[in-house]
LUMVEXTOR-139391 format. One record per residue (C-alpha): residue number from 1; residue in one letter; x, y, z. Coordinates in steps of 0.1 Angstrom, whole numbers, padded with zeros to 4 digits, always signed. Example, Ala and Ser with C-alpha at 12.3 -4.5 7.8 and 13.67 -1.06 7.14 Angstrom:
BEGIN
<guza k="1" r="A" px="+0123" py="-0045" pz="+0078"/>
<guza k="2" r="S" px="+0137" py="-0011" pz="+0071"/>
REM end
This chain:
BEGIN
<guza k="1" r="M" px="+0175" py="-0063" pz="-0010"/>
<guza k="2" r="S" px="+0153" py="-0066" pz="+0020"/>
<guza k="3" r="T" px="+0116" py="-0060" pz="+0013"/>
<guza k="4" r="K" px="+0094" py="-0046" pz="+0040"/>
<guza k="5" r="L" px="+0060" py="-0059" pz="+0048"/>
<guza k="6" r="S" px="+0033" py="-0033" pz="+0056"/>
<guza k="7" r="V" px="+0001" py="-0049" pz="+0068"/>
<guza k="8" r="N" px="-0031" py="-0032" pz="+0057"/>
<guza k="9" r="I" px="-0056" py="-0035" pz="+0085"/>
<guza k="10" r="N" px="-0086" py="-0022" pz="+0067"/>
<guza k="11" r="K" px="-0103" py="-0056" pz="+0069"/>
<guza k="12" r="I" px="-0100" py="-0057" pz="+0106"/>
<guza k="13" r="A" px="-0121" py="-0025" pz="+0107"/>
<guza k="14" r="T" px="-0145" py="-0040" pz="+0082"/>
<guza k="15" r="I" px="-0153" py="-0069" pz="+0105"/>
<guza k="16" r="R" px="-0157" py="-0046" pz="+0135"/>
<guza k="17" r="N" px="-0180" py="-0022" pz="+0117"/>
<guza k="18" r="A" px="-0202" py="-0051" pz="+0105"/>
<guza k="19" r="R" px="-0213" py="-0056" pz="+0142"/>
<guza k="20" r="G" px="-0205" py="-0023" pz="+0158"/>
<guza k="21" r="G" px="-0186" py="-0019" pz="+0191"/>
<guza k="22" r="N" px="-0149" py="-0024" pz="+0192"/>
<guza k="23" r="T" px="-0144" py="-0061" pz="+0184"/>
<guza k="24" r="P" px="-0120" py="-0068" pz="+0168"/>
<guza k="25" r="N" px="-0100" py="-0039" pz="+0182"/>
<guza k="26" r="V" px="-0082" py="-0022" pz="+0154"/>
<guza k="27" r="V" px="-0056" py="-0005" pz="+0175"/>
<guza k="28" r="Q" px="-0047" py="-0038" pz="+0193"/>
<guza k="29" r="A" px="-0045" py="-0055" pz="+0159"/>
<guza k="30" r="A" px="-0019" py="-0030" pz="+0147"/>
<guza k="31" r="I" px="+0001" py="-0034" pz="+0179"/>
<guza k="32" r="D" px="+0000" py="-0072" pz="+0174"/>
<guza k="33" r="C" px="+0010" py="-0070" pz="+0138"/>
<guza k="34" r="E" px="+0041" py="-0051" pz="+0147"/>
<guza k="35" r="R" px="+0048" py="-0075" pz="+0176"/>
<guza k="36" r="F" px="+0045" py="-0104" pz="+0151"/>
<guza k="37" r="G" px="+0070" py="-0089" pz="+0127"/>
<guza k="38" r="A" px="+0052" py="-0064" pz="+0104"/>
<guza k="39" r="D" px="+0075" py="-0036" pz="+0092"/>
<guza k="40" r="G" px="+0047" py="-0012" pz="+0089"/>
<guza k="41" r="I" px="+0009" py="-0006" pz="+0092"/>
<guza k="42" r="T" px="-0011" py="+0006" pz="+0062"/>
<guza k="43" r="I" px="-0046" py="+0021" pz="+0064"/>
<guza k="44" r="H" px="-0070" py="+0037" pz="+0039"/>
<guza k="45" r="P" px="-0094" py="+0061" pz="+0058"/>
<guza k="46" r="R" px="-0122" py="+0066" pz="+0032"/>
<guza k="47" r="P" px="-0146" py="+0094" pz="+0036"/>
<guza k="48" r="D" px="-0176" py="+0070" pz="+0041"/>
<guza k="49" r="E" px="-0156" py="+0053" pz="+0069"/>
<guza k="50" r="R" px="-0167" py="+0019" pz="+0057"/>
<guza k="51" r="H" px="-0137" py="+0004" pz="+0073"/>
<guza k="52" r="I" px="-0110" py="+0026" pz="+0089"/>
<guza k="53" r="T" px="-0125" py="+0057" pz="+0105"/>
<guza k="54" r="T" px="-0110" py="+0091" pz="+0110"/>
<guza k="55" r="K" px="-0109" py="+0083" pz="+0148"/>
<guza k="56" r="D" px="-0091" py="+0050" pz="+0140"/>
<guza k="57" r="T" px="-0065" py="+0070" pz="+0121"/>
<guza k="58" r="Y" px="-0057" py="+0093" pz="+0149"/>
<guza k="59" r="D" px="-0058" py="+0065" pz="+0175"/>
<guza k="60" r="L" px="-0034" py="+0044" pz="+0154"/>
<guza k="61" r="H" px="-0010" py="+0073" pz="+0151"/>
<guza k="62" r="K" px="-0005" py="+0072" pz="+0188"/>
<guza k="63" r="V" px="+0006" py="+0036" pz="+0189"/>
<guza k="64" r="V" px="+0022" py="+0026" pz="+0156"/>
<guza k="65" r="T" px="+0060" py="+0024" pz="+0161"/>
<guza k="66" r="T" px="+0070" py="+0010" pz="+0127"/>
<guza k="67" r="E" px="+0063" py="+0028" pz="+0094"/>
<guza k="68" r="F" px="+0028" py="+0043" pz="+0093"/>
<guza k="69" r="N" px="+0015" py="+0044" pz="+0058"/>
<guza k="70" r="I" px="-0018" py="+0063" pz="+0051"/>
<guza k="71" r="E" px="-0032" py="+0059" pz="+0017"/>
<guza k="72" r="G" px="-0061" py="+0076" pz="+0000"/>
<guza k="73" r="Y" px="-0075" py="+0100" pz="-0026"/>
<guza k="74" r="P" px="-0057" py="+0133" pz="-0020"/>
<guza k="75" r="D" px="-0087" py="+0156" pz="-0014"/>
<guza k="76" r="E" px="-0085" py="+0182" pz="+0013"/>
<guza k="77" r="R" px="-0098" py="+0159" pz="+0040"/>
<guza k="78" r="F" px="-0070" py="+0134" pz="+0033"/>
<guza k="79" r="L" px="-0044" py="+0162" pz="+0031"/>
<guza k="80" r="K" px="-0055" py="+0176" pz="+0064"/>
<guza k="81" r="I" px="-0049" py="+0142" pz="+0080"/>
<guza k="82" r="I" px="-0015" py="+0140" pz="+0065"/>
<guza k="83" r="E" px="-0006" py="+0175" pz="+0076"/>
<guza k="84" r="E" px="-0018" py="+0168" pz="+0112"/>
<guza k="85" r="L" px="-0003" py="+0133" pz="+0117"/>
<guza k="86" r="R" px="+0027" py="+0134" pz="+0094"/>
<guza k="87" r="P" px="+0030" py="+0096" pz="+0089"/>
<guza k="88" r="A" px="+0061" py="+0080" pz="+0075"/>
<guza k="89" r="Q" px="+0044" py="+0077" pz="+0041"/>
<guza k="90" r="A" px="+0014" py="+0090" pz="+0022"/>
<guza k="91" r="T" px="+0003" py="+0068" pz="-0007"/>
<guza k="92" r="L" px="-0019" py="+0086" pz="-0032"/>
<guza k="93" r="V" px="-0045" py="+0066" pz="-0050"/>
<guza k="94" r="P" px="-0066" py="+0079" pz="-0079"/>
<guza k="95" r="D" px="-0099" py="+0063" pz="-0069"/>
<guza k="96" r="P" px="-0128" py="+0086" pz="-0059"/>
<guza k="97" r="P" px="-0148" py="+0079" pz="-0027"/>
<guza k="98" r="N" px="-0175" py="+0058" pz="-0042"/>
<guza k="99" r="V" px="-0154" py="+0029" pz="-0056"/>
<guza k="100" r="L" px="-0151" py="-0005" pz="-0039"/>
<guza k="101" r="T" px="-0113" py="-0007" pz="-0039"/>
<guza k="102" r="S" px="-0083" py="+0008" pz="-0055"/>
<guza k="103" r="N" px="-0082" py="-0009" pz="-0089"/>
<guza k="104" r="A" px="-0063" py="+0014" pz="-0112"/>
<guza k="105" r="G" px="-0032" py="+0036" pz="-0112"/>
<guza k="106" r="W" px="-0027" py="+0073" pz="-0118"/>
<guza k="107" r="D" px="-0026" py="+0088" pz="-0153"/>
<guza k="108" r="T" px="+0005" py="+0107" pz="-0144"/>
<guza k="109" r="K" px="+0007" py="+0123" pz="-0178"/>
<guza k="110" r="T" px="-0028" py="+0139" pz="-0178"/>
<guza k="111" r="R" px="-0027" py="+0147" pz="-0141"/>
<guza k="112" r="L" px="+0009" py="+0157" pz="-0139"/>
<guza k="113" r="N" px="+0005" py="+0193" pz="-0127"/>
<guza k="114" r="E" px="-0021" py="+0183" pz="-0101"/>
<guza k="115" r="L" px="+0002" py="+0156" pz="-0087"/>
<guza k="116" r="K" px="+0032" py="+0179" pz="-0087"/>
<guza k="117" r="S" px="+0013" py="+0204" pz="-0065"/>
<guza k="118" r="I" px="+0000" py="+0178" pz="-0041"/>
<guza k="119" r="I" px="+0033" py="+0159" pz="-0038"/>
<guza k="120" r="S" px="+0052" py="+0192" pz="-0032"/>
<guza k="121" r="R" px="+0028" py="+0201" pz="-0005"/>
<guza k="122" r="I" px="+0032" py="+0167" pz="+0013"/>
<guza k="123" r="K" px="+0069" py="+0166" pz="+0010"/>
<guza k="124" r="K" px="+0072" py="+0200" pz="+0027"/>
<guza k="125" r="L" px="+0058" py="+0182" pz="+0057"/>
<guza k="126" r="G" px="+0087" py="+0158" pz="+0057"/>
<guza k="127" r="V" px="+0064" py="+0129" pz="+0046"/>
<guza k="128" r="R" px="+0076" py="+0104" pz="+0020"/>
<guza k="129" r="T" px="+0052" py="+0101" pz="-0009"/>
<guza k="130" r="S" px="+0042" py="+0072" pz="-0031"/>
<guza k="131" r="I" px="+0017" py="+0071" pz="-0060"/>
<guza k="132" r="F" px="-0003" py="+0041" pz="-0071"/>
<guza k="133" r="I" px="+0005" py="+0033" pz="-0107"/>
<guza k="134" r="E" px="+0003" py="+0006" pz="-0134"/>
<guza k="135" r="T" px="+0031" py="-0006" pz="-0156"/>
<guza k="136" r="D" px="+0028" py="+0017" pz="-0186"/>
<guza k="137" r="L" px="+0064" py="+0029" pz="-0192"/>
<guza k="138" r="E" px="+0053" py="+0064" pz="-0203"/>
<guza k="139" r="L" px="+0034" py="+0068" pz="-0171"/>
<guza k="140" r="I" px="+0064" py="+0057" pz="-0151"/>
<guza k="141" r="K" px="+0085" py="+0085" pz="-0168"/>
<guza k="142" r="Y" px="+0058" py="+0110" pz="-0159"/>
<guza k="143" r="A" px="+0057" py="+0096" pz="-0123"/>
<guza k="144" r="K" px="+0093" py="+0107" pz="-0119"/>
<guza k="145" r="E" px="+0083" py="+0143" pz="-0130"/>
<guza k="146" r="T" px="+0057" py="+0145" pz="-0103"/>
<guza k="147" r="G" px="+0084" py="+0146" pz="-0076"/>
<guza k="148" r="T" px="+0072" py="+0115" pz="-0058"/>
<guza k="149" r="D" px="+0097" py="+0094" pz="-0038"/>
<guza k="150" r="H" px="+0081" py="+0060" pz="-0045"/>
<guza k="151" r="I" px="+0057" py="+0044" pz="-0068"/>
<guza k="152" r="E" px="+0034" py="+0016" pz="-0058"/>
<guza k="153" r="F" px="+0026" py="-0009" pz="-0085"/>
<guza k="154" r="Y" px="-0010" py="-0020" pz="-0088"/>
<guza k="155" r="T" px="-0005" py="-0057" pz="-0089"/>
<guza k="156" r="G" px="-0041" py="-0068" pz="-0095"/>
<guza k="157" r="P" px="-0034" py="-0078" pz="-0132"/>
<guza k="158" r="Y" px="-0003" py="-0098" pz="-0121"/>
<guza k="159" r="A" px="-0024" py="-0117" pz="-0095"/>
<guza k="160" r="E" px="-0052" py="-0124" pz="-0120"/>
<guza k="161" r="E" px="-0028" py="-0138" pz="-0147"/>
<guza k="162" r="Y" px="-0003" py="-0155" pz="-0123"/>
<guza k="163" r="T" px="-0021" py="-0190" pz="-0122"/>
<guza k="164" r="S" px="-0024" py="-0192" pz="-0160"/>
<guza k="165" r="D" px="+0010" py="-0178" pz="-0171"/>
<guza k="166" r="R" px="+0032" py="-0163" pz="-0144"/>
<guza k="167" r="E" px="+0060" py="-0154" pz="-0168"/>
<guza k="168" r="K" px="+0036" py="-0133" pz="-0189"/>
<guza k="169" r="A" px="+0021" py="-0119" pz="-0157"/>
<guza k="170" r="I" px="+0054" py="-0106" pz="-0143"/>
<guza k="171" r="A" px="+0070" py="-0094" pz="-0176"/>
<guza k="172" r="P" px="+0055" py="-0058" pz="-0176"/>
<guza k="173" r="Y" px="+0064" py="-0053" pz="-0140"/>
<guza k="174" r="V" px="+0100" py="-0063" pz="-0146"/>
<guza k="175" r="K" px="+0103" py="-0037" pz="-0174"/>
<guza k="176" r="A" px="+0085" py="-0010" pz="-0154"/>
<guza k="177" r="A" px="+0106" py="-0017" pz="-0123"/>
<guza k="178" r="E" px="+0138" py="-0014" pz="-0142"/>
<guza k="179" r="L" px="+0128" py="+0019" pz="-0155"/>
<guza k="180" r="A" px="+0116" py="+0031" pz="-0121"/>
<guza k="181" r="H" px="+0148" py="+0021" pz="-0104"/>
<guza k="182" r="T" px="+0171" py="+0037" pz="-0130"/>
<guza k="183" r="S" px="+0149" py="+0069" pz="-0126"/>
<guza k="184" r="G" px="+0156" py="+0069" pz="-0089"/>
<guza k="185" r="L" px="+0121" py="+0060" pz="-0078"/>
<guza k="186" r="G" px="+0116" py="+0036" pz="-0049"/>
<guza k="187" r="I" px="+0094" py="+0006" pz="-0057"/>
<guza k="188" r="N" px="+0064" py="-0005" pz="-0036"/>
<guza k="189" r="A" px="+0036" py="-0029" pz="-0046"/>
<guza k="190" r="G" px="+0002" py="-0039" pz="-0035"/>
<guza k="191" r="H" px="-0032" py="-0054" pz="-0044"/>
<guza k="192" r="D" px="-0040" py="-0091" pz="-0044"/>
<guza k="193" r="L" px="-0005" py="-0102" pz="-0035"/>
<guza k="194" r="S" px="-0008" py="-0135" pz="-0016"/>
<guza k="195" r="L" px="+0010" py="-0165" pz="-0002"/>
<guza k="196" r="E" px="+0006" py="-0180" pz="-0036"/>
<guza k="197" r="N" px="+0021" py="-0153" pz="-0058"/>
<guza k="198" r="L" px="+0043" py="-0132" pz="-0036"/>
<guza k="199" r="R" px="+0075" py="-0152" pz="-0038"/>
<guza k="200" r="Y" px="+0077" py="-0151" pz="-0076"/>
<guza k="201" r="F" px="+0070" py="-0114" pz="-0076"/>
<guza k="202" r="K" px="+0097" py="-0107" pz="-0051"/>
<guza k="203" r="Q" px="+0122" py="-0129" pz="-0070"/>
<guza k="204" r="N" px="+0117" py="-0110" pz="-0102"/>
<guza k="205" r="I" px="+0115" py="-0074" pz="-0088"/>
<guza k="206" r="P" px="+0150" py="-0071" pz="-0072"/>
<guza k="207" r="H" px="+0146" py="-0035" pz="-0060"/>
<guza k="208" r="L" px="+0112" py="-0040" pz="-0043"/>
<guza k="209" r="A" px="+0112" py="-0018" pz="-0012"/>
<guza k="210" r="E" px="+0078" py="-0026" pz="+0003"/>
<guza k="211" r="V" px="+0047" py="-0045" pz="-0002"/>
<guza k="212" r="S" px="+0013" py="-0036" pz="+0013"/>
<guza k="213" r="I" px="-0009" py="-0066" pz="+0019"/>
<guza k="214" r="G" px="-0043" py="-0066" pz="+0035"/>
<guza k="215" r="H" px="-0072" py="-0087" pz="+0021"/>
<guza k="216" r="A" px="-0052" py="-0119" pz="+0015"/>
<guza k="217" r="L" px="-0032" py="-0116" pz="+0047"/>
<guza k="218" r="I" px="-0062" py="-0111" pz="+0069"/>
<guza k="219" r="S" px="-0081" py="-0138" pz="+0052"/>
<guza k="220" r="D" px="-0052" py="-0162" pz="+0056"/>
<guza k="221" r="A" px="-0050" py="-0153" pz="+0093"/>
<guza k="222" r="L" px="-0085" py="-0166" pz="+0098"/>
<guza k="223" r="Y" px="-0071" py="-0201" pz="+0091"/>
<guza k="224" r="L" px="-0035" py="-0198" pz="+0101"/>
<guza k="225" r="G" px="-0035" py="-0172" pz="+0129"/>
<guza k="226" r="L" px="-0022" py="-0137" pz="+0126"/>
<guza k="227" r="E" px="+0013" py="-0143" pz="+0139"/>
<guza k="228" r="N" px="+0019" py="-0174" pz="+0118"/>
<guza k="229" r="T" px="+0005" py="-0156" pz="+0087"/>
<guza k="230" r="I" px="+0027" py="-0126" pz="+0091"/>
<guza k="231" r="Q" px="+0058" py="-0148" pz="+0096"/>
<guza k="232" r="R" px="+0049" py="-0167" pz="+0064"/>
<guza k="233" r="Y" px="+0047" py="-0136" pz="+0044"/>
<guza k="234" r="K" px="+0079" py="-0123" pz="+0059"/>
<guza k="235" r="L" px="+0097" py="-0155" pz="+0050"/>
<guza k="236" r="L" px="+0086" py="-0152" pz="+0013"/>
<guza k="237" r="L" px="+0101" py="-0117" pz="+0012"/>
<guza k="238" r="Q" px="+0134" py="-0129" pz="+0025"/>
<guza k="239" r="E" px="+0139" py="-0157" pz="+0001"/>
REM end
């Protein structure tokens, strides 16, 4: 199965915002990522606009020609953006506005009714939904009940354990992915996937539809160049 690479360009905006102005240019970066082979562009427009701004979101919508994936906490601000722009995919993450990064998945059991309502609202717009989740099998079962199209595995724990015991690191993802696939859920993944650990993850998750990679990819691009980096990640997903 071919796995798509969605490049998260939040870090491009972080660098720009550190100095002000429009360098590096976020819109041009997205255009270049697509030109270099990215299958999609991912952004996370947080309320504090510490990287991607609301203006960036609307500007990017005008130029992205591949799959546009907007992720975020599904408050009314986020849902308004989804309603107005109708991207290819809305990825729901459970982190409130004050956290540094998305580092946990949804408790789909406790928040089932809330997620059902939100996902139903988004799907009526013709937008594919994905929810950020961990490998707990019970929560995977409840994820199916939310009505979501895809799940996105939080792969932080996999990345942390990969260098010490990669078989142990991948094992819970294999089981969770098997359950998700048989339940009819599409499988995405993201968080700390890198040139070091991506190949092994892809090899062991055969139904992996998409990975969203930002921090590692943009960091690698500082040394390798953006075009070369994207091609390297794409190659790992094709092996």
